[in-house]
N, C-alpha and C positions, 0 to 999 in steps of 0.2 A: 201594796200592789198598785200598779199604775195602769189599770185596765180602762179602755175607752168604751166599755159596754157595761150594762147593769149586771150586778151579781146579787142574788137573793140570800138573805139570812132569815131563817125560819125557826126561831127558838120555841114558838108555840106549836109547831108541827102542823099548822093549818094548811099550808100549801102542800106539804108532803102527803097529807090525807087526800087533798083535792086531786093530786096528780097520781095517786095510787102507789106511792113509793114507800109507804110506812111498812117496815118489816114486822116479822112475827113478834118480836119483843119490844115493839114501840120505837125502834131506832130506824130512822130513814135510810134507805139504800142510797149510796153515793152515786147518783146518776147525774149526767149533765144534759140539760134540755137546751136545744138551740131553737130559739123562737124568732121568727121573721118579723119584720116591721109591721106586717099585717096581722100579727097575733097568732099565726099558724105555727105549729110545731114542725120544724124542718128536719130535725134529727134528734134521736135520744141515744146517748152513749151510756151503756150499762156497765161497761168494763173500764171504769175510771182507775187509773194508776196515779196515786198521789205524787210520786216523784217526777212524773212526766206530764202532769195535768196541763200546765201552761203551754208547753210545746204541742201537746195533743189538741188542745182547744184551737191554737193557731192553725194547725194543719187541717182540722175539720172545717174551720171557717173558710180556708182556702178551697177545700174540696167542694164546699157548698156554694162557692163563688160569691161569698159575702164581700162586698166592697170594703177595702181598707179605708180608714178615716184619716 
């Protein structure tokens, strides 16, 4: 993947617990959090579709008016 933004891997599920996305059976929900440069959450996408995730992220970044790098 050639993303110009950070992506989190969370094998210990610490961040999933902190963000409240750990599901009933200990599996994190597949949500995308858009976090601004100031650390505030700009948007949470709870309906992630794996096959269109890249295009969906790009579209949401555009909607949020995040400047392209």
